[in-house]
PDB file of N, CA, C and O in Angstrom:
ATOM      1  N   UNK A   1     -34.335 -54.694 -61.941  1.00  0.00           N
ATOM      2  CA  UNK A   1     -32.857 -53.575 -61.483  1.00  0.00           C
ATOM      3  C   UNK A   1     -33.423 -52.311 -61.078  1.00  0.00           C
ATOM      4  O   UNK A   1     -33.804 -51.521 -61.941  1.00  0.00           O
ATOM      5  N   UNK A   2     -33.529 -52.002 -59.654  1.00  0.00           N
ATOM      6  CA  UNK A   2     -33.536 -50.277 -59.376  1.00  0.00           C
ATOM      7  C   UNK A   2     -32.584 -49.714 -59.430  1.00  0.00           C
ATOM      8  O   UNK A   2     -31.490 -50.024 -59.903  1.00  0.00           O
ATOM      9  N   UNK A   3     -33.177 -48.227 -58.606  1.00  0.00           N
ATOM     10  CA  UNK A   3     -31.913 -47.383 -59.167  1.00  0.00           C
ATOM     11  C   UNK A   3     -31.320 -47.542 -57.895  1.00  0.00           C
ATOM     12  O   UNK A   3     -30.772 -46.442 -57.823  1.00  0.00           O
ATOM     13  N   UNK A   4     -31.055 -48.069 -56.920  1.00  0.00           N
ATOM     14  CA  UNK A   4     -31.351 -48.968 -55.647  1.00  0.00           C
ATOM     15  C   UNK A   4     -30.346 -47.234 -54.899  1.00  0.00           C
ATOM     16  O   UNK A   4     -30.063 -47.547 -53.743  1.00  0.00           O
ATOM     17  N   UNK A   5     -29.878 -45.928 -55.133  1.00  0.00           N
ATOM     18  CA  UNK A   5     -30.451 -44.700 -54.175  1.00  0.00           C
ATOM     19  C   UNK A   5     -31.084 -43.432 -55.131  1.00  0.00           C
ATOM     20  O   UNK A   5     -32.051 -43.441 -55.893  1.00  0.00           O
ATOM     21  N   UNK A   6     -30.393 -42.634 -54.869  1.00  0.00           N
ATOM     22  CA  UNK A   6     -30.656 -41.114 -55.106  1.00  0.00           C
ATOM     23  C   UNK A   6     -29.648 -41.150 -56.706  1.00  0.00           C
ATOM     24  O   UNK A   6     -30.060 -40.902 -57.839  1.00  0.00           O
ATOM     25  N   UNK A   7     -28.420 -41.496 -56.329  1.00  0.00           N
ATOM     26  CA  UNK A   7     -26.957 -41.274 -57.017  1.00  0.00           C
ATOM     27  C   UNK A   7     -27.717 -42.114 -58.477  1.00  0.00           C
ATOM     28  O   UNK A   7     -27.010 -42.211 -59.480  1.00  0.00           O
ATOM     29  N   UNK A   8     -28.917 -42.592 -58.505  1.00  0.00           N
ATOM     30  CA  UNK A   8     -28.682 -43.742 -60.040  1.00  0.00           C
ATOM     31  C   UNK A   8     -29.620 -42.339 -60.862  1.00  0.00           C
ATOM     32  O   UNK A   8     -29.742 -42.331 -62.087  1.00  0.00           O
ATOM     33  N   UNK A   9     -30.124 -41.399 -60.117  1.00  0.00           N
ATOM     34  CA  UNK A   9     -31.362 -40.790 -60.272  1.00  0.00           C
ATOM     35  C   UNK A   9     -30.440 -39.963 -62.636  1.00  0.00           C
ATOM     36  O   UNK A   9     -30.911 -39.762 -63.755  1.00  0.00           O
ATOM     37  N   UNK A  10     -29.169 -39.871 -61.992  1.00  0.00           N
ATOM     38  CA  UNK A  10     -28.800 -39.001 -63.080  1.00  0.00           C
ATOM     39  C   UNK A  10     -28.691 -40.340 -63.911  1.00  0.00           C
ATOM     40  O   UNK A  10     -29.674 -40.523 -64.630  1.00  0.00           O
ATOM     41  N   UNK A  11     -28.021 -41.014 -63.956  1.00  0.00           N
ATOM     42  CA  UNK A  11     -28.154 -42.111 -65.199  1.00  0.00           C
ATOM     43  C   UNK A  11     -29.902 -42.440 -65.952  1.00  0.00           C
ATOM     44  O   UNK A  11     -30.256 -42.716 -67.099  1.00  0.00           O
ATOM     45  N   UNK A  12     -30.652 -42.245 -64.673  1.00  0.00           N
ATOM     46  CA  UNK A  12     -31.882 -42.969 -65.070  1.00  0.00           C
ATOM     47  C   UNK A  12     -32.860 -41.119 -65.689  1.00  0.00           C
ATOM     48  O   UNK A  12     -34.066 -40.907 -65.560  1.00  0.00           O
ATOM     49  N   UNK A  13     -32.159 -40.453 -66.104  1.00  0.00           N
ATOM     50  CA  UNK A  13     -32.677 -39.213 -66.828  1.00  0.00           C
ATOM     51  C   UNK A  13     -31.741 -38.742 -68.014  1.00  0.00           C
ATOM     52  O   UNK A  13     -32.009 -37.873 -68.844  1.00  0.00           O
ATOM     53  N   UNK A  14     -30.178 -39.765 -67.883  1.00  0.00           N
ATOM     54  CA  UNK A  14     -29.494 -39.886 -69.036  1.00  0.00           C
ATOM     55  C   UNK A  14     -30.703 -40.811 -70.001  1.00  0.00           C
ATOM     56  O   UNK A  14     -31.270 -40.407 -71.016  1.00  0.00           O
ATOM     57  N   UNK A  15     -30.869 -42.133 -69.332  1.00  0.00           N
ATOM     58  CA  UNK A  15     -31.340 -43.323 -70.665  1.00  0.00           C
ATOM     59  C   UNK A  15     -32.744 -42.633 -70.717  1.00  0.00           C
ATOM     60  O   UNK A  15     -33.404 -43.382 -71.436  1.00  0.00           O
ATOM     61  N   UNK A  16     -33.436 -41.731 -70.379  1.00  0.00           N
ATOM     62  CA  UNK A  16     -35.281 -41.291 -70.444  1.00  0.00           C
ATOM     63  C   UNK A  16     -34.869 -40.167 -71.559  1.00  0.00           C
ATOM     64  O   UNK A  16     -35.494 -39.539 -72.413  1.00  0.00           O
ATOM     65  N   UNK A  17     -33.807 -40.212 -71.224  1.00  0.00           N
ATOM     66  CA  UNK A  17     -33.164 -38.599 -72.335  1.00  0.00           C
ATOM     67  C   UNK A  17     -33.097 -39.513 -74.182  1.00  0.00           C
ATOM     68  O   UNK A  17     -33.722 -39.250 -75.209  1.00  0.00           O
ATOM     69  N   UNK A  18     -31.857 -40.800 -73.829  1.00  0.00           N
ATOM     70  CA  UNK A  18     -31.767 -41.530 -74.816  1.00  0.00           C
ATOM     71  C   UNK A  18     -32.752 -41.970 -75.463  1.00  0.00           C
ATOM     72  O   UNK A  18     -32.740 -41.836 -76.686  1.00  0.00           O
ATOM     73  N   UNK A  19     -33.613 -42.467 -74.959  1.00  0.00           N
ATOM     74  CA  UNK A  19     -35.008 -42.280 -75.850  1.00  0.00           C
ATOM     75  C   UNK A  19     -35.943 -42.154 -76.003  1.00  0.00           C
ATOM     76  O   UNK A  19     -37.006 -42.764 -76.124  1.00  0.00           O
ATOM     77  N   UNK A  20     -35.262 -40.638 -76.005  1.00  0.00           N
ATOM     78  CA  UNK A  20     -36.304 -39.418 -76.700  1.00  0.00           C
ATOM     79  C   UNK A  20     -37.138 -38.511 -76.021  1.00  0.00           C
ATOM     80  O   UNK A  20     -37.808 -37.663 -76.610  1.00  0.00           O
ATOM     81  N   UNK A  21     -37.116 -38.691 -74.583  1.00  0.00           N
ATOM     82  CA  UNK A  21     -38.044 -37.550 -73.952  1.00  0.00           C
ATOM     83  C   UNK A  21     -37.405 -36.158 -73.986  1.00  0.00           C
ATOM     84  O   UNK A  21     -36.183 -36.079 -73.857  1.00  0.00           O
ATOM     85  N   UNK A  22     -38.196 -34.977 -74.161  1.00  0.00           N
ATOM     86  CA  UNK A  22     -38.080 -33.693 -74.069  1.00  0.00           C
ATOM     87  C   UNK A  22     -37.380 -33.168 -73.091  1.00  0.00           C
ATOM     88  O   UNK A  22     -36.999 -33.753 -72.077  1.00  0.00           O
ATOM     89  N   UNK A  23     -37.215 -32.122 -73.366  1.00  0.00           N
ATOM     90  CA  UNK A  23     -36.439 -31.069 -71.555  1.00  0.00           C
ATOM     91  C   UNK A  23     -37.109 -30.597 -70.841  1.00  0.00           C
ATOM     92  O   UNK A  23     -36.926 -30.063 -69.747  1.00  0.00           O
ATOM     93  N   UNK A  24     -39.004 -30.995 -72.192  1.00  0.00           N
ATOM     94  CA  UNK A  24     -40.696 -30.473 -71.216  1.00  0.00           C
ATOM     95  C   UNK A  24     -40.567 -31.526 -70.516  1.00  0.00           C
ATOM     96  O   UNK A  24     -40.550 -31.296 -69.307  1.00  0.00           O
ATOM     97  N   UNK A  25     -40.445 -32.880 -70.890  1.00  0.00           N
ATOM     98  CA  UNK A  25     -41.098 -33.699 -70.109  1.00  0.00           C
ATOM     99  C   UNK A  25     -40.081 -34.363 -69.256  1.00  0.00           C
ATOM    100  O   UNK A  25     -40.493 -35.227 -68.482  1.00  0.00           O
ATOM    101  N   UNK A  26     -38.414 -34.002 -69.290  1.00  0.00           N
ATOM    102  CA  UNK A  26     -38.143 -34.245 -67.810  1.00  0.00           C
ATOM    103  C   UNK A  26     -38.306 -33.237 -67.040  1.00  0.00           C
ATOM    104  O   UNK A  26     -38.086 -33.577 -65.877  1.00  0.00           O
ATOM    105  N   UNK A  27     -38.674 -31.824 -67.161  1.00  0.00           N
ATOM    106  CA  UNK A  27     -39.260 -31.249 -66.043  1.00  0.00           C
ATOM    107  C   UNK A  27     -39.680 -31.345 -65.531  1.00  0.00           C
ATOM    108  O   UNK A  27     -39.572 -31.295 -64.306  1.00  0.00           O
ATOM    109  N   UNK A  28     -40.654 -31.605 -66.394  1.00  0.00           N
ATOM    110  CA  UNK A  28     -42.452 -32.318 -64.949  1.00  0.00           C
ATOM    111  C   UNK A  28     -42.276 -33.504 -64.568  1.00  0.00           C
ATOM    112  O   UNK A  28     -42.876 -33.809 -63.537  1.00  0.00           O
ATOM    113  N   UNK A  29     -41.737 -34.178 -64.986  1.00  0.00           N
ATOM    114  CA  UNK A  29     -40.857 -35.743 -64.053  1.00  0.00           C
ATOM    115  C   UNK A  29     -40.552 -35.305 -63.279  1.00  0.00           C
ATOM    116  O   UNK A  29     -41.100 -35.565 -62.208  1.00  0.00           O
ATOM    117  N   UNK A  30     -39.107 -34.030 -63.363  1.00  0.00           N
ATOM    118  CA  UNK A  30     -37.921 -34.185 -62.070  1.00  0.00           C
ATOM    119  C   UNK A  30     -39.101 -32.498 -61.035  1.00  0.00           C
ATOM    120  O   UNK A  30     -39.329 -32.614 -59.831  1.00  0.00           O
ATOM    121  N   UNK A  31     -39.440 -31.647 -61.562  1.00  0.00           N
ATOM    122  CA  UNK A  31     -39.643 -30.436 -60.915  1.00  0.00           C
ATOM    123  C   UNK A  31     -41.070 -30.649 -60.715  1.00  0.00           C
ATOM    124  O   UNK A  31     -41.542 -30.874 -59.601  1.00  0.00           O
ATOM    125  N   UNK A  32     -41.674 -30.588 -61.645  1.00  0.00           N
ATOM    126  CA  UNK A  32     -43.313 -30.377 -61.722  1.00  0.00           C
ATOM    127  C   UNK A  32     -43.375 -31.288 -60.390  1.00  0.00           C
ATOM    128  O   UNK A  32     -43.314 -30.636 -59.347  1.00  0.00           O
ATOM    129  N   UNK A  33     -43.524 -33.149 -60.207  1.00  0.00           N
ATOM    130  CA  UNK A  33     -43.595 -33.413 -60.103  1.00  0.00           C
ATOM    131  C   UNK A  33     -43.260 -33.086 -58.173  1.00  0.00           C
ATOM    132  O   UNK A  33     -44.185 -33.301 -57.389  1.00  0.00           O
ATOM    133  N   UNK A  34     -41.897 -32.579 -57.647  1.00  0.00           N
ATOM    134  CA  UNK A  34     -41.303 -32.227 -57.159  1.00  0.00           C
ATOM    135  C   UNK A  34     -42.329 -31.181 -56.167  1.00  0.00           C
ATOM    136  O   UNK A  34     -42.550 -31.443 -54.985  1.00  0.00           O
ATOM    137  N   UNK A  35     -42.883 -30.002 -56.852  1.00  0.00           N
ATOM    138  CA  UNK A  35     -43.002 -28.975 -56.092  1.00  0.00           C
ATOM    139  C   UNK A  35     -44.693 -29.921 -56.380  1.00  0.00           C
ATOM    140  O   UNK A  35     -45.371 -28.917 -56.159  1.00  0.00           O
ATOM    141  N   UNK A  36     -45.387 -30.630 -56.575  1.00  0.00           N
ATOM    142  CA  UNK A  36     -46.666 -31.339 -56.684  1.00  0.00           C
ATOM    143  C   UNK A  36     -46.755 -31.813 -55.443  1.00  0.00           C
ATOM    144  O   UNK A  36     -47.575 -31.334 -54.659  1.00  0.00           O
ATOM    145  N   UNK A  37     -45.808 -32.958 -55.048  1.00  0.00           N
ATOM    146  CA  UNK A  37     -45.464 -33.702 -53.607  1.00  0.00           C
ATOM    147  C   UNK A  37     -45.517 -32.926 -52.687  1.00  0.00           C
ATOM    148  O   UNK A  37     -46.364 -33.079 -51.806  1.00  0.00           O
ATOM    149  N   UNK A  38     -44.252 -31.471 -52.656  1.00  0.00           N
ATOM    150  CA  UNK A  38     -44.271 -30.021 -51.513  1.00  0.00           C
ATOM    151  C   UNK A  38     -45.602 -29.878 -51.246  1.00  0.00           C
ATOM    152  O   UNK A  38     -45.992 -30.344 -50.175  1.00  0.00           O
ATOM    153  N   UNK A  39     -46.613 -29.196 -52.165  1.00  0.00           N
ATOM    154  CA  UNK A  39     -47.468 -28.455 -52.084  1.00  0.00           C
ATOM    155  C   UNK A  39     -48.099 -29.356 -51.293  1.00  0.00           C
ATOM    156  O   UNK A  39     -48.247 -29.027 -50.116  1.00  0.00           O
ATOM    157  N   UNK A  40     -48.812 -31.191 -51.907  1.00  0.00           N
ATOM    158  CA  UNK A  40     -49.905 -31.311 -51.262  1.00  0.00           C
ATOM    159  C   UNK A  40     -48.923 -31.819 -49.794  1.00  0.00           C
ATOM    160  O   UNK A  40     -49.618 -31.494 -48.831  1.00  0.00           O
ATOM    161  N   UNK A  41     -47.934 -32.310 -49.408  1.00  0.00           N
ATOM    162  CA  UNK A  41     -47.660 -31.927 -47.747  1.00  0.00           C
ATOM    163  C   UNK A  41     -47.272 -30.690 -47.028  1.00  0.00           C
ATOM    164  O   UNK A  41     -46.738 -30.843 -45.930  1.00  0.00           O
ATOM    165  N   UNK A  42     -47.463 -29.448 -47.493  1.00  0.00           N
ATOM    166  CA  UNK A  42     -47.806 -28.467 -46.844  1.00  0.00           C
ATOM    167  C   UNK A  42     -49.356 -28.294 -46.634  1.00  0.00           C
ATOM    168  O   UNK A  42     -49.733 -27.523 -45.752  1.00  0.00           O
ATOM    169  N   UNK A  43     -50.689 -29.282 -47.752  1.00  0.00           N
ATOM    170  CA  UNK A  43     -51.767 -28.624 -47.537  1.00  0.00           C
ATOM    171  C   UNK A  43     -51.310 -29.911 -46.158  1.00  0.00           C
ATOM    172  O   UNK A  43     -51.180 -29.535 -44.993  1.00  0.00           O
ATOM    173  N   UNK A  44     -51.172 -30.988 -46.457  1.00  0.00           N
ATOM    174  CA  UNK A  44     -50.969 -31.864 -44.756  1.00  0.00           C
ATOM    175  C   UNK A  44     -50.907 -31.156 -43.263  1.00  0.00           C
ATOM    176  O   UNK A  44     -51.520 -31.328 -42.209  1.00  0.00           O
ATOM    177  N   UNK A  45     -50.120 -30.496 -43.595  1.00  0.00           N
ATOM    178  CA  UNK A  45     -49.616 -29.818 -42.321  1.00  0.00           C
ATOM    179  C   UNK A  45     -49.762 -28.385 -41.689  1.00  0.00           C
ATOM    180  O   UNK A  45     -49.150 -27.720 -40.853  1.00  0.00           O
ATOM    181  N   UNK A  46     -51.157 -28.191 -42.696  1.00  0.00           N
ATOM    182  CA  UNK A  46     -51.600 -26.569 -42.551  1.00  0.00           C
ATOM    183  C   UNK A  46     -52.846 -27.617 -41.740  1.00  0.00           C
ATOM    184  O   UNK A  46     -52.746 -27.565 -40.514  1.00  0.00           O
ATOM    185  N   UNK A  47     -53.631 -28.256 -42.101  1.00  0.00           N
ATOM    186  CA  UNK A  47     -54.879 -29.652 -41.794  1.00  0.00           C
ATOM    187  C   UNK A  47     -54.994 -29.153 -40.100  1.00  0.00           C
ATOM    188  O   UNK A  47     -53.882 -29.160 -39.571  1.00  0.00           O
ATOM    189  N   UNK A  48     -55.815 -28.843 -39.423  1.00  0.00           N
ATOM    190  CA  UNK A  48     -57.115 -28.752 -38.973  1.00  0.00           C
ATOM    191  C   UNK A  48     -56.589 -30.029 -37.725  1.00  0.00           C
ATOM    192  O   UNK A  48     -57.395 -30.450 -36.895  1.00  0.00           O
TER     193      UNK A  48
END
C-alpha cells in the first residue's frame, strides 16, 4: 500500500506521529530532506 500521490503525505505524517516520531524527527524527514535535495539540484545546475 503506497501513498498514491502527495495528498497522502499528511496521513503519512499523522501515522508516524502516532508511532512516536518527534516533531524534530518529522522536521528532519520533511524540511531537512527537501533542503538537501534542493542543494544537490543547485550544485548540479551550476556544474560547468
